[in-house]
N, C-alpha and C positions, 0 to 999 in steps of 0.2 A: 549269612553269606550274602555277598553283593549280587545284584541282578544286572546282567549284561545283555545287550542285544545279541540275537542270533545264538543263543546259548545251546551248545551241542553237548548232550550228556552221554556219558558212558559209565561203566562201573568197573573199577580196578578190582578184579576178582582173582585171588591167588589160590590155586589148588595145590596144596602141599603134598609131597610124596607120601607123607604119613596118613593122607586121606582127609585132612582137615580143610574144609572149604571156608574161607574167611573173606567176607566182603569188607574191603578196607576203606576206599574213598570213591566218591563220585568224581568222574573226570570230565573236563571240558576242553575244547580246543583253546590253545593259548590266547588267540586274539579275543576270544569271548571273556577272558579274564584280564585283559589289558596288557598282554605280553605278546611279543613277536615270536611266531613259530620259526621264522627264518633265523632269527638271532639265537634262539634256543638250539637250533640244529647245529650252530657253530660249535657248541659244546661237544657234540658227537665226534667231530673231527679232532678236536684237541685231545680228548681222552683216548680215542682210538689210536692216534699217533703215539701217545705215551705207552699204550699196550704193545704196539708193533715195535717200538724201540726198546722193549723189555725193561722199561722203567718201573712198570707196575704190572701185576698179574691180572686182576679182575676188579671191577668197580660196579656199584649200583648207586644210582642217583635218584633223588626225589625232590620235586619242587611243588609246594602247595601255595595257592593264593586264594584268599577268601574261603579257604577250606576245600577248594577244588584241586584235584591232582592234575597238573598241567604238564608234568615232565617226570616220567618214571621209566628209567631205562637201565639196562645192564650191559656191561662191556667185558670183553676178554674172557679169561678162563678162571674158574673157581680153583681147579686143581691142575697145575701144569704137567703133572706126571702122567695123567691119563687123558688130558684134553677135555675134561668136564667143563662145560661152559658155565659162566656165571649167570645166575637167574635172579629175578627180583625177590624170590622167597628165601634166598640164602641167609644163613644165620651167622652173625658176626660177634666176635669178642668186642664189646664196646668199651671195656676198661673204664678209665676216668670219664672221658668225653664229656665230663660232667654229665655224660649220659648216665652212668651209674650214679655219679654224684648228684645230678639233678633229681633223679628219682628219690634218692635218700633224703635230699633236702625238702622235696615236696612232702614226704612222709613226716618229717619233723614239723613242717608248717601245718599239716593236718592235725597233729597232736597239739600244736600251739593254739589252733582254732578251738580245740576242745577244752581250753582253759587249764591245761596241765602245767604251764609255766609261762613266764615272760622271756623274751629273747635275751634280755640282759641278766637273767638269773645265772648264778654259778653252776657249772656242770657238776660240781662236787655234791650238789644237793641230791643228785640222782646216782652219781658214780663217785662214792666217797674217796676212792683211791686218788682222785685229782685234788684233794684238799692239800693246801700248803705246797704248791709247786715251787720248784727251784729252777734257776736259769743258769746255763753254762756261760762262763765268762773267761776269755783267754787269760792265761797266766802270763803276767808281764815278763816273767823270767824265761818263759819257754812258750812260744806261740803255738806249739803243737799240743800243749797240755792245757787244762782248764781247771778252774775252781767253780764252785756254785754259790749263788747268792739268792736270797728269797725273791720270788717274783713280786713285782710291784702291785699286782692285783690278781684276783682269781680269774681262771678261764671261764668265760661265759659261753652260752649256747650260740650267741651271735658271733663271738670270736671264731667258733668252730665253723659256722656257716660261711664266714668271710676269709677263712684261712689266715687268720691273724692270731692264732692261739699259741704260736711258738712251736708247733709240731711240724716236723719235716718228714720226708721219707727216709733219708739217710744223708750222709755228707756232713760237712761242717765239723765243729768241735767234738760232737758226740757220735761221730760216725762209728768208731770202734764199739762204743757202748750199745748202739743200735744193733750192730752185727752180732755181738755177744748175746743180745736178747732175742735173736732170731728174726730181726726186723731189717734185713738187708735188701729188701725188694718191695715194690709197691703191690705186687700180687700176693694175696693171702689165701686164695682158695685151695692151694695145695697143702695147707696145714691140717694136721689131724687133731685140731683143737677148736674150740668155739671162738667166735669173735670176742666174746666177753673175756676169755682167758688172755687173748692177745692184747686187748685194750687195757686190762689191769696191769699187764707187764709193761706196756708202753707208759702208763701213768707213773711208774717208778723211775723213769729216766728223766734227766734234766731237759728242760725246754731249750730251744735254740734262740729264743728271744722273749722279751717281756710281752705278755698278752696284750693285744690291741695296738702294738707299735710297728709291726712289720708284716708284710704279706709273705708268707712262707708256705709253699705247696707241700702237702704231706698227708698224714694219716687222720687229719681232722674229721673227714667225712666218715671214716671207719668208726671213729668214736661216736659220731652221730647215729650210725647204724646200731651200735650197741645201746645208745640212749633210747632209740625206738623200742628195742627189746625190753629194756628195763621198765619204761613207762607203760607200754601196751601189754606187757606180760606174754607177748607172742614172739617166737623166733622171727628174725627179720625176713626170711624168705616167705613165711606164712603171712606176715603183715602186708608185705608188698603185693603178694598174690591176691589176697582177699580184698584189700582196700584200694589198690591201684590197677593191677593188671586185669583182673576179671571185670571190674566196672568199665574199663576202657576197651575191652576186647583185645588185649595184648596177649594172644595165645601162644606166642613163640618167644616169650621173654622169661629167662630163667637164670639162676646162679649156676646150676649144673644141668647139662643137657640130657633130656630123656634119650635113651639109646635108639629109639625108633626114629629120631631126628638127626642121628649122627651124620648121615651122608649129606645133609644140608649145611653142615658147619664148614665154613671156608677155612682152608689151611692158612697159616701165617707165612709169608715170604719176607725176606729182608734184602735190601740193596747193599751189596758188599762194596768194599773199596775199589775192586776191579770193575765195577759196573754190573756185575752179574746179579741175578735174583736166585736166592737160595732158600730152600724150605727151612722154616724155623720152628714150626709147631704144627703137627698133623693130628687128624682124628684118632690115629692109632695110639698116640701117646699123651695127648693133652689132658691135664688135670681137670679141665672143664667136663670131661666125660669119665676119665679113669681115676680121678682123685678121691680123697676121703669123703668129700661131699658134706662136710660139717661146718666149715668156716665161711660164713656169709659176709663177704667184703662189701660194705656199703660204699666204699670209695672207688673200687675198680673191679668188681666181680661179676657184672652181668653180661649175658648174651642176649641178642635181640635181632630182629629183622628191621629193614628200613621202614616198612609200613607200620609195624608195631610201634617203633619209636616215633614215627610221624604222628600217630594218634596221641601219644603222650605230649608231644610238642604242640600240636594243635589245641590240646586242652589248655596249655599255658597261654597260647596266643588268644584263645577265646575267653580269657579271664577266669580260668579254673574249671571249666566244664566242657564236655564233649559227648555228643551222641546221647544226650539225656542224663549223663552222669556228672554230678558236680563234686569235685574233689576239694577245691579251695574257693574261697571268696575272691572277688575281684580285688579287694583291698590287699589281701595276702600276696597275690601275684604282683600287684603294683609295688609292694614293699620289696619283693624279691628282685625286681628288675631295675631298681634305682641304685645309684652309687652309694655304697657304704664305706668304701675305702679308696682313697684317691691315689695312694702311692703304689699302684699296681705297676709292675716293671715295663709294660709296653706303652709307648706313646699313644695318647688318645683314648686309652681304655682305662676304666676303673673296674672295681669288683663289687658285685651285688651279693645276694644270698645264694651262692651256688654256681655262679657263672660270671664271665666278663661282661661288661656293659660298655658300649661305645659312647663316650661322652664328648669327644671333640674330633669331628670329622677331618678338620684340617691337620691336626697333629697326627692322626692315623695315616692320612695321606693316600688312601685308596677309596674307591667308590663304596658307598654304603649309606646308612642313615644313623644319625644320632639317636640313641635309645634302643638300637638293636642289641641283642645279647645272645650268648652261645658259648661254645667250648669245643675242644678237640680231644682226641684220644691218643694214647701211646701207640696204638695200632694204626693210626693215621686217619680214621674217620673224623668228620667235622660236621657240626650243625650250627645253625643260627636262626633266630626268630627276629622279625622286623615288624613291630607293631604299626609303624607309620605306613609301610607298604603292604601290610596284612599278609606277610610272606613267611614261609618256613622253607629252609633249604637243608638237605642232608646229603652228605657224600660218604659212602660206606666202602671200605676195603679192608685188607689185612696186610699191613706193610710195616715191619719193624726189624731193623732200623730203616728209616726212609731217606737218610742222607739229606741233601739240600733240595729234594723235590718239593715244589710248591704247587702241585697240581690241584689240591683241594682249595687253595686260596684263589687260584685262577678260575676254578669252577664258580666260586662265590661271586667273583667280579663279573663273570660273564652272565650269571643269572640277573644281576642288577642291570647290566647293559641291555637285557631283553625286555625291560619294563618300558612300555610305550604309553601307558595311560594310568 
């Protein structure tokens, strides 16, 4: 951690309703960390206005610089039905956010460091159902139908990490085949079968592109989650718990929520076409509490708090270690956060091993730093890490659909505008 003049220390201590007291981060006044308290306070007004205008229900935000917590605040209501206020220890469905995907990608890199494989090895070495993949190609006589051709190459572990394996969530030529196989949605935690069963069924479907040639977002990280199970011999939930969550002190991160924490789970609201907010998923019905609890989705299945996930992200920013626990080598983290695929569909961004990487600030066209990396979630949370500014930012909420609301991106810009040193 950097040393600053007039360092004022506090401790962000969250006392959870289930009785767990967890010290999360030491805190400092923003100016001691080279940031403007006045400019950070502008964020309060922006988010509060969005709450008051019923654009969003409740939000929790966290900014870390040099490992110090300089901005941890909650806004609005967790549950609009009874007026329960949002609190910093709220538990969120983090879905993809490459939040779940980043955790699974780190687990894969941990196994890589143990010498189990090289990233360019075929995944069929470990999951033989992916041997001899085929690719769907539009039938020239009928653009709605397709034929299959042999894939030009095998799917590698690196293809899965970069979302260039030809696997999507649904849509495209093989949309109907995906639906018939029970793969019509990104969330898998409501299935009464293992992730291995799901992945083996997925392996029997045509790819939507030749491996290595196109960035296509989809089930690739769920395949990686099953790969972790095959190589480690442990269920994915157990592997993550023992090798990532416990070492990092992430006590509130789960695939399925213990029932004594149910009241901390934020309901999901959605922005409807008429501008109203409507309840979309509540604690009384959500599969995250009431589901079969057997399918561990490495692509979009985790729940977490903002401070739990902050510990995970600070580990990455620190080059693979946090609070005495080393998960990865600095070289592995370096490899994850460089560009591996240039034809990512958003200007200025490329894709690394598990998240976007900002490669060209001018093409991106907003404030930031080249080399920053991160991702977002279907439920609207967003995170990013900035090695140049030694910064972690997290925006947590539960909003699906979100419409055209860009509040999380404005939050990110305003954090950058608060940097003064």
